[in-house]
C-alpha positions in Angstrom: -76.6 18.0 -7.3 -74.1 17.2 -8.8 -73.5 13.0 -8.2 -77.0 12.9 -10.8 -76.2 12.7 -14.3 -78.1 15.7 -16.2 -80.4 15.7 -18.9 -77.4 16.0 -21.3 -76.1 12.7 -19.9 -79.0 11.0 -19.5 -79.2 11.7 -23.2 -75.4 10.1 -23.5 -76.4 7.2 -21.9 -79.5 6.1 -24.1 -77.4 7.0 -27.3 -74.4 5.1 -25.8 -76.4 2.1 -25.2 -77.3 1.9 -29.2 -80.9 3.3 -28.9 -82.1 5.3 -32.2 -84.0 8.4 -32.4 -87.9 8.9 -31.6 -89.5 11.9 -31.8 -92.9 10.7 -31.2 -91.1 9.8 -27.6 -90.8 13.5 -26.7 -93.0 16.6 -25.0 -94.6 18.6 -28.2 -93.3 22.0 -28.3 -96.8 23.1 -28.5 -97.5 22.0 -25.1 -95.7 24.9 -23.7 -98.4 27.0 -23.0 -100.1 24.5 -20.8 -97.6 25.2 -18.2 -98.2 27.9 -15.6 -97.3 27.1 -12.5 -94.1 27.0 -11.0 -94.2 23.5 -10.4 -95.3 22.7 -14.1 -93.0 24.7 -15.8 -89.9 23.0 -13.4 -90.6 19.5 -14.4 -90.8 20.6 -18.2 -87.6 23.0 -18.0 -86.2 19.0 -17.1 -88.4 17.4 -20.0 -87.6 19.6 -22.7 -83.7 19.9 -21.1 -83.9 15.8 -21.8 -85.7 16.3 -24.9 -83.6 19.0 -26.7 -80.4 17.1 -25.6 -81.2 13.5 -27.2 -82.5 15.6 -30.7 -79.0 17.2 -30.8 -77.2 13.9 -29.9 -78.7 12.5 -33.1 -78.4 15.5 -34.9 -82.1 16.9 -35.5 -81.2 20.6 -36.6 -84.5 21.7 -36.6 -86.1 19.5 -33.3 -83.2 20.9 -31.5 -83.8 24.7 -32.3 -87.6 23.8 -31.5 -86.5 22.4 -27.9 -84.4 25.3 -26.9 -87.4 27.9 -27.3 -89.3 25.6 -25.5 -86.6 24.9 -22.8 -86.0 29.0 -23.1 -90.1 29.8 -22.2 -89.7 27.5 -19.2 -87.0 29.1 -17.7 -88.3 32.3 -18.6 -91.2 31.0 -16.8 -89.5 30.8 -13.8 -87.6 33.8 -13.7 -84.3 32.4 -14.6 -82.7 35.6 -15.7 -80.9 35.4 -18.7 -80.4 31.2 -18.2 -81.1 31.3 -22.4 -80.3 34.5 -23.5 -80.0 35.9 -26.8 -77.0 35.6 -27.0 -76.6 32.1 -26.3 -79.7 31.5 -28.6 -77.7 33.5 -31.8 -74.6 31.0 -30.9 -76.6 28.0 -31.0 -78.4 28.7 -34.2 -74.7 29.5 -35.9 -73.0 26.4 -34.8 -76.8 24.2 -35.7 -74.1 22.1 -37.8 -71.3 21.6 -35.2 -72.6 18.3 -32.5 -69.8 19.2 -30.6 -70.6 23.3 -30.1 -74.2 22.4 -29.9 -73.5 19.8 -27.1 -70.8 22.4 -25.0 -73.4 25.2 -24.9 -76.1 23.2 -23.9 -74.4 21.6 -21.2 -73.3 25.3 -20.0 -76.6 26.6 -20.5 -78.1 23.3 -17.8 -75.3 24.4 -15.2 -75.9 27.8 -15.2 -79.8 27.3 -14.9 -79.4 24.5 -11.8 -76.6 27.6 -10.4 -78.7 30.2 -10.7 -81.5 28.5 -9.2 -79.5 27.2 -5.6 -77.6 30.9 -5.4 -81.0 32.2 -5.4 -82.9 29.9 -2.2 -84.8 28.3 -5.0 -82.8 24.4 -4.0 -86.0 22.7 -4.0 -87.0 23.9 -7.5 -83.9 22.9 -9.2 -84.8 19.1 -7.4 -87.8 19.4 -9.3 -85.8 20.4 -12.5 -83.4 17.6 -12.4 -86.6 14.9 -11.2 -88.7 16.2 -14.3 -85.2 15.7 -16.7 -84.6 12.3 -15.1 -87.8 11.1 -15.5 -88.0 11.9 -19.2 -85.0 10.2 -19.7 -86.5 6.9 -18.0 -89.4 7.4 -20.2 -87.5 7.5 -23.8 -85.3 4.8 -22.8 -87.9 1.9 -21.2 -90.0 3.2 -24.8 -87.0 2.0 -26.7 -86.7 -0.8 -25.3 -88.0 -3.2 -27.6 -90.1 -7.0 -27.1 -86.9 -9.0 -27.8 -84.8 -10.6 -25.0 -84.1 -8.2 -21.9 -80.8 -9.8 -20.9 -77.9 -8.5 -22.3 -79.6 -5.3 -23.8 -77.2 -2.5 -22.8 -80.1 -0.2 -22.4 -82.3 -2.4 -20.2 -78.5 -2.3 -18.2 -78.8 1.6 -18.4 -82.4 1.3 -16.6 -81.6 -0.9 -13.9 -78.6 1.5 -13.4 -81.3 3.7 -12.5 -82.3 1.8 -9.9 -78.7 3.2 -7.7 -79.5 6.6 -9.0 -82.9 6.9 -7.7 -81.7 6.3 -3.9 -79.4 9.5 -4.7 -83.1 11.8 -6.0 -84.9 10.7 -2.2 -81.9 11.6 -0.2 -81.9 15.2 -2.5 -86.1 15.7 -2.5 -85.9 14.7 1.5 -84.1 17.9 2.3 -86.9 19.8 0.9 -89.9 18.1 3.1 -91.3 21.3 3.2 -91.9 22.2 -0.2 -94.7 21.0 -1.7 -93.7 21.0 -5.0 -90.6 18.9 -4.4 -93.2 16.0 -1.6 -95.3 16.2 -4.8 -92.9 14.3 -7.0 -90.9 12.8 -4.2 -94.1 10.6 -4.1 -93.8 9.6 -8.0 -90.2 8.4 -6.7 -91.6 6.2 -3.9 -93.8 4.7 -6.5 -91.2 3.8 -9.0 -88.7 2.6 -6.2 -91.4 0.0 -5.3 -91.2 -1.6 -8.3 -86.9 -1.0 -8.8 -86.9 -3.3 -5.4 -88.0 -5.8 -7.6 -85.0 -5.4 -9.4 -81.6 -7.2 -8.3 -77.8 -6.1 -9.0 -75.6 -8.2 -8.1 -72.1 -7.1 -8.0 -68.9 -9.4 -9.0 -65.6 -10.0 -7.3 -63.6 -6.7 -7.8 -60.2 -7.3 -9.1 -57.0 -5.2 -10.2 -56.0 -4.3 -13.6 -53.0 -2.7 -13.7 -51.7 -0.8 -17.1 -48.0 -1.4 -17.7 -47.5 1.6 -19.5 -48.9 4.1 -17.0 -48.7 2.5 -14.1 -52.1 3.0 -13.6 -54.3 0.2 -11.6 -57.9 0.2 -12.3 -60.3 -1.4 -10.1 -62.8 -3.8 -11.8 -66.6 -5.8 -10.7 -68.6 -7.6 -13.7 -72.1 -6.7 -12.3 -75.7 -9.3 -13.1 -79.0 -7.6 -13.7 -82.1 -9.5 -12.5 -85.1 -8.2 -14.2 -88.6 -9.9 -15.7 -89.9 -8.8 -18.5 -93.1 -8.4 -16.2 -91.3 -6.1 -14.1 -89.7 -4.1 -16.7 -93.3 -3.8 -17.8 -94.6 -2.3 -14.9 -91.7 0.0 -15.0 -92.4 0.9 -18.0 -95.9 1.6 -17.9 -95.7 3.4 -14.0 -92.9 6.2 -15.7 -95.2 6.7 -18.5 -98.5 7.0 -15.9 -96.4 10.1 -13.9 -94.5 11.7 -17.1 -97.9 11.8 -18.4 -98.9 13.8 -15.2 -96.2 16.0 -16.0 -96.5 16.8 -19.7 -100.8 17.3 -19.5 
């Protein structure tokens, strides 16, 4: 679990790549009433957690509060006891203009939710939550890429990096093949793999760089990616269809 990016880390990757905020890409909080099964609540706990993280990193105060409530509704529906309790809500509201504190609280809450699920033998549900959050990050990222050149685009590079994450997710889901919900999202991940397989990542030569002040040696390597506009559009369309099935 911990080798995979959390919803907060996914949102940070998007922002650090130079992307902007677009509220139209988020799952409307009004949709919370649609989610009445454990699968839909787990997926949308992940989705709303990513939306929450994305909004908070871009200092969207009201949206942050709205998505905290949406995530809380999903957590409550899954009986994740006190994952987002009244004390947490009060801390968030009292520090809503302090991004660093907000990020700390969100990070702590996400970790507590994941820990609760695993400690109560609900690891398959935790995996489904994780897939929901990862898929939402991929959906936001692919839709923030414009129609310009893909080569040299930092956000495209972060999207292609998910080819490596995909393998870890598949390995995780394979541990829960007896769980119907985990099996269903595994099919979605496999569908994405067929597209990611068309993308190549070439690793360059590894060089050792020594810092004379600290005597610490760092291994560095340049990598190059090969992705056509046709393959990128195919990926964006497939992610959009999967995500649409999760939120509808």
